[in-house]
Each structure stands twice: as C-alpha cells, then as structure tokens.
N, C-alpha and C positions, 0 to 999 in steps of 0.2 A: 106182627104176624110171625108165627114160628117158622124156622128155617126148614125148607124142604130137603129131602135127601137128594143126592146127585142123580139117582135114577129117576126120581120124580121130576126134577128140573129138566131132564133131557126131553120131557114131553113137549116143552116149549119149542125146541128145535125141530122135533118131529112134525109138530103142527105147521111150523114155518115152511118146512120142505114140502109138505103135502099141499100147501096153499099155492105152490108154484112161484111164490115171490122170493124164494131163495135160489131160483134158477140163475144161470150165468147171463145176466142182462144188465143194461145200463139205462140211464136217462133220468127222468124227473123223480121216479119212485123206485121202490124195491131195494133189496140188499145191495145190489151192485149199481147204485145210482152214480151220478156224475161226481158228487162230492167224494164218495168212496174211492172212485177210480183216479180222479185228478187231484184230489186234496189229501185224503187220508193215506192211501197207499204211497203216494209220492212223497209225503212228509216223512213217513217211516223209512222209505228208501234213501232219501237224502241224508237223514241222520245216521243210518246204518252204513252207508257206502264206504266211508274211510276205514272203518273197523273191519268190514267184510273184505275190503281190498287188502288190508294188512294180513288178515287171516289166510287168504288165498296165496299171498306172497310167501307166508310162512310155510304153507303146505307144499308149495312148489319147491322151496328150498330143501325140504325134507323128502322130495320125490314122492309125495303122497297126494291123493285126491281128497276132496271135501266130503265129509260125512255129516249129515244134518238130521237132527231129531226135532220134529215139529210137534209140540205139545198142544193139544186142542186144535188139531189140523182142520177140523170141519170137512168141507168138500175140497180139500187141498188149497185153501185160500192162502195159507202161509207159503206154500211152494210157489204159487203164482206171484205173490208179492216179491219173494226173493229172486225169482227168475227175471223180474222186471227191473232189478237194480242195474243201472248202467255205469259205464266208466265215467269218470269225472270229466266234464266238458269235452266230449268227443268232437273231433273236427267234422265239418260238413262232408268230407270225402270218405270218412270211415263207414264201413258196412257192419262189421261185427263189433257191437258195442256192449253186449251183455257181459257182466262180470262172471256169472256162473254159466259157463259154456258146458257143452256135453263133455268136453275133455276134462274140465275141472271137477264136475260132480261125480263122486264115487257111489254114494248111497244116500237116499232120502227115506226116512221112516216117519210116517204120520200116525199119531195116536189120538183117538177121540172116543168118548163114551157113547156117542150116538151112532147107531148102526146105519140109519138112513143117510146121514151125511157121509159116512164112510163108503156106502154103496155108490153114492153120487161121485165120490172121488175115484173109486175103482172103475166106474164107467167111463171116466175121462182118461185116466192114466194107468189103468190096469195092465196095459200091454207093455209098459216100460219096466223091464226087469230090475232097474235101479230103484224103483219106487215101491215101497211096502206100506200098507195101511192096516193097522191093528186096533182092535177095540181095547180100551183100557182107561182106568180112572187114576190119573196122576195125583189126584187130591187124597187118595187113600194109600199112596205108596208108589214110588217110581221104581219099577222092576228093571234093573240093568245088570247084565252079567259082566264079569271082569273082561270078557273078550269083546263086549259091546261098547266101543268108545266112539264118541262124537266130537266134532270140532265146533259145531254151531248148535246150540240149544235155543230153539226159537219159539216164542209165543206171540200172539197177535190179538188185537181187538178184545181186550179185557179178559183174556184167558186166565191170568193169575188171580183175578177177582173171584174165580170159582173156589179159591181157597178161603172158605168162610171162617175157618179156624187158622190163625196165624201159624200155629205149630206145624200144620201140614206143609205150609209153604217153606218154613225154615228147614224141615226135614228134606223136602225136595231139593232145595238149593245145596244143602250139605251133601246130599247124595251125588249131585252133579259135580260138585267140587272134588269129592273123593274119587269119582269115576273118570275124571279128566286125566288122560295119559300124559300129555305134555302141555298143551295150550288150547284153550277154548274160549269162545265168545258166547255169552248168554244174554238174551233179551227178555225182559219181564214187562208185561203189559197189563195195566190195571185200569179200572174206572177211576177218574180223578175225583178226589173228595170235594174240590171247590168248583166244580163245573156250574156255570150259570143255569144250566138246564134243570138242576135239582137244588136250586137256591133254598128251597124250603127245608132241605136236610142239612144245611150249614149249621155247625154247632161248635162251641168253644170247649165242649167236653167230648173229646175224640172217642171215648168209650160209649157214648150215647147212640151214635149211628155208625157202628163199624160196618154193618151190612145193610144194604138197601133192598127193598122189595122192587125188583126191576121187572116191569111189564113189557113184553115184546109186542107192543102195540103199533110201532112205527111202520110195520110192513103193510098196513092197510091205509086206505084213504080215510079221511075224517068220518064220513057218513058210515062206512062199514066198520070202522074202528069203534064208533059209539054203539052200533048195533050189536057188535060182538063183545062188548065190554065184559060181560059176565062169563064169557067163554075163554078169554085170554089166559094164557099160561103165565106163571110168575117165576122169576129166578131170584135167588138170594145171592147177591153179589157184594163183594167187599169193596168199600170205598177206600181210596188210598191217597195220602199226601206224601210228598218227598221225605219229610222228616220221619214219618212212620215206616216207610220203605227202607230208609237207611238203617234204622234200628234192626229191622228184620234181617237185612243182608249182613250186618255186623254179627248178629247172633248166629247166623248160618256159618259164617267164617270161623267163629270161635268153636262151634260144635264140630266142624270138620277139621279144624286145625290147619286150614288152608286159606290163604288170602283171596277174597273175592273183591276185586278192585272196580269201583264205578268208573266208567269211561264217559258216560253222557246221560243226562236226564233231559227229557223234552215233553212238552204238552202238545197234544194233537186234538184238533177240532174245538177251538175256542169260538163260541157263538155259532157253530155249525154242526153240533152233535145231533144225533137222531131225535132226541126229545125236545129240541127247540121247536119242532113243528107240532108235536103232540101237546105240549104244555101240561103234561101229566104231573110234573113236579114243580112247576113254576108258571103260574097263570099270567105272568108278565112276559113270558118268552114269546118271541116273534118267530114266524115260520121262515127263518133265515136260511135254513138248508134248502128249502124249495127255491128260494130266490137265487141262491148260488148255483143250484142245479140248472136253473134256467140260463145262466150266463154261459154254461158249457153245452147247451143243447143246440145242435145244428139247426139253423133256419128259424129259431125262435127269438123274438125280440123281447128284452127284459125291461120292465119299468124300473128305472134306477131308484125311484122313491121306495120301492119294496126292499131295497138293500140298506136303507138307513136304519141304524140301530138306536133304540132308545133304552139305554140301560137303566134299570131300577135298582137303587142301592138297598142294602139291608143293614139296619142299625146294628151297632156293636161289631161290625166287620170292616173297619176303616181300611185296613191293609188290603183287603180284597176289593173294596169299592174303588180305592185309588187306582189299583191295577186295571180293573175292568173299564173304568172311565177313561184311562189313558188309551187303551186299545180301541175303545169305541170312538174316541175323538179322532184318532189316526185313521181308522177304517172309514168313518163318515167323510173326513176330509178328502180321501182318495176317491170315494164314490162321487161326491159333489164336484170335485175337480174334473173328473171324467165327463160327467153330465154337462158341465160348463163348456168344455172343449167341443163336445159333440154339437151342442146348441149353436155355437158361434163359428163352426167350420163350414165353409161353403165348398162342396165338392166341385161344382162347375167352375169356380174360380181358383180352386186349389189354394185357398187362403182363408184366413179368419175375417169375418165381417165385423167383428167388434174387438174390444180389448181382450187379450188372452189372459185367463186367470193366472195370477202370479204364484210363485212357490217361495214362501217366506223362508229366509235363512234360519229362522228360529225353530222351524219344524225339525223333529227328529230325523236323523240321516236316513234310516230305512224308509220313512215316508217320502222324503224328498227324492230319493232314488226311484221309487215306484211311480211318483208323479211325473218325473222326467221320462221314464220309460213309456208311460201312457201317452204323453204328449207326442213322442216320436211315432208311436203306433198310429195315432189319429192323423197326424200330418202326412204319414207315408202311405196309408191305405184308405183314408177317408174319401179320396177322390175316385176310387174304383167304381165303375158302373155295373159290374157284374159280380156275382158270388156273394151278395149280401154282406158287404164289408163290416157293417156294425154288428150284425148277428153272428157272423162266422169268424171275424178277426178281432174287432175291437172288444167285444164283450168277453170272449174267452181270455184275452190278454188281461182284461180287468180282473177276471177270476184268478189267474195266475199271480197277478200283482197283489191282490188281497191275500192270497195264500202265503206268498213270500213275506209280506208285511207282517202278518200275524206270527209267522214262524220266527221272524227277527225280534219280535217284542215279547215272546214267551220266555218264561223263566224256569220251566220244568219243575213246578211246585205242586202240580195236581189241579191246575185251574182250567181244565178242559175235560172233554168227554174221556179222553185217554191220557194216562200218565205212563211213560215208557222209560225204563232204565236199561242201559247197555253196560255189561260188565265183562271183565276178563278174568280168567284163571290161568296163571302162568307158573308152570312147574319146571320150566327149562333152566 
C-alpha cells in the first residue's frame, strides 16, 4: 500500500477524536485504558526518572527552569506523562513527590499536526501561560530559532515512527543537537519491529518492511470494528529495531558534529500492545490487553486463565522465539502461582488449607521476587471481609507484578509495541 502524506494520515486521529474514544477516560477500553495508565505511562516514567532527575538538578545548579518541547503532543499526553514522574521511592510521609513542580517548569511547548487534538489540549491547559500548543509537522523540518532552546525534547507512543523516511529523522535529531545550548535530554519513541502483535511482518530483510500499514482499529469493540473495517483510517508508520535506531543516531551525530549519547533503551508493552486484542497482524494473538485491563478495574473479578499466554513461534526467528518463550514462561508461572495461592488460602482461618506452591531457586530472580511479593499480598489481605480484596487488592498487585516482571526481562531491542531510546547532548 503506498504511503499516505502526513496530512492524509492525520485523518485517522481526527476520526478517533470525533468518536469520543480519545477522550480522557480509563478502564477496559479506549485510548486511556488501564494498561495505558498503569503499565505504559508508568514504564516510561520509571525509565525516564533518573535522567529527568539529573536534568532538573543540572538546571537548578545553573539557576534555570526546565524548558520542554513535546513533539507529537496530541492532546497534551506527553505533558501529562511527564507531570506524573515521581521522585524515586518517596516516603509514606511525603506529600509533594512530583519531579516537575510548578517551580521547576519554565515553559512547555507542544507541537502536533492535528488541529483537533491541539484544540483538545488547549481546552484543558489553555489557561496556563507556561503552556503553548502549535500546529506543525516535525517530519518535514523542525523549525527552531537560535533563541528557542529546550532542555528536554520529548516524544511518546510511536511519534518517531511518523518519520517514514529515515532522512527526516536524522535531520530532526541533528537540528536538536545543533540547537542544544548546554545540555539536553532527548527521548525517541518508535513502534518496535519485533512486536508479537505484528509477527506476520517479521522479516530478515529489514528493507522489506520498513513501514507498516497501521490501522487505528483498537479504539472500537470487536463488533463495531468489523462493521467499520472499510471506513478505518490507515497510518504509515516506521518499524524500528535497536540496531537500526543506533545507526540513525550515529548518522545524526556525524551530521551535526555533536555527540548524541545513548543513555537507555527499553521495550514497552510486550504481549500487551493495542493490536494483541485486534489480531489484525497476528491471528495467534490473544486479547491479553483486555485481560490485564481487567486486573486493574475496580470491583471486577478476572479469570486467571484469560491471562495465560500461549506463544506461537515463527520459523527462522530462533532468537526471537527464545526470548518470547522465556518471557511467556515467567509470565505464566507468576499467573499460575497467584491462582494457586488464592485457591488454597482460607480467609476465615487466615491460613492455607493445602500445600503452598513453592518458589524454585532455579527460577530467574525477577520472577522469584514477584512471586514472593504476591505471596505476601495474599497472606496479608486475603482475610479481609470488606472492600473486595481479590478484585481491588490482589488482582491489581498481580498486574503491577507482571508489569515489573516484563520490564525486568526486556532487552530494549524492539520486541514490544514500543521501542524507546533516551539520549543526552552535553556541550558543557
């Protein structure tokens, strides 16, 4: 399918806004579902936190406030994600735990091509004089004046995949490097090349599928999705692996004559990306996102069997099959262990009625740690008679444990819905 222009692709976002499913909401469905809020945003925050902390410390030393440029800001999603970054391990007694406080923030500028999303952002934050929203296409050139310097250049949720031509991304990164006054942090967010969601697009010839035909079908329930199939808008988005991204960053550094240093790579949403539930690109995909959403839904009891993954390998991709099998085995062990604990714990006696499932020493340390965490949760809240302890305490904790487990097992190679790189530019 030929690549659409960026103006044409923006119609997909306009349709999503008009549907009402891009509204600020949470739960089992929609853009702001539970996985988005409790898994994806929090994973990005956790990985960005130490570098954002150092950046703020650097600015305070220079007696300067933080200036942020959000590329592909949408309806201010990037701002909300950044505002949610907390201090590391705050004590129970602390009240102010946000890293980016009102005192820290000097200016936030959001750029997006879609005017509907920008209007939504202005409707929420338009009264804040520190926040500016402008229409612009960073894929055709990043317009920055010499006086317009930023300390954090931020992208989120596949924004960099809008660069269908690698040359435009290299130009953007070189421009950012040249425009950095002293020190800046840059986050780049792509669609991961090796996500299980689009296993049908895996290829050993990386030039074969540089860009994918991405259908914004996940915002609808299955029946409506199928009914609207011919009406859905398509995006042409770049798939990216770490190796490919590293080459582009190196090329941008050489073009600008300024070192762009990688700080961290991480994969986000392994087995829980949007298209796990649609199966549009992998008919073996299970609706794992809906199952995880259920874990975090207040008052809703989840069938643990719906969380068990059955990974289907693809021939000639042993390195990926080995990785996904390992993640799957650890994931399923944690789910089954939790189910076993719940089955044999007697709330009335505040004890187990049978043998407690063991935690073999041969298991990977991240798995053993999460299993021990879940055991303590069940033992300490399973006896509660009010507040639906399974639905509102045990299940959400299983969700957080699965999230932490997968984050510990990821390698930042592009094996998830999102591949994120964090970089620094240091001229001091």
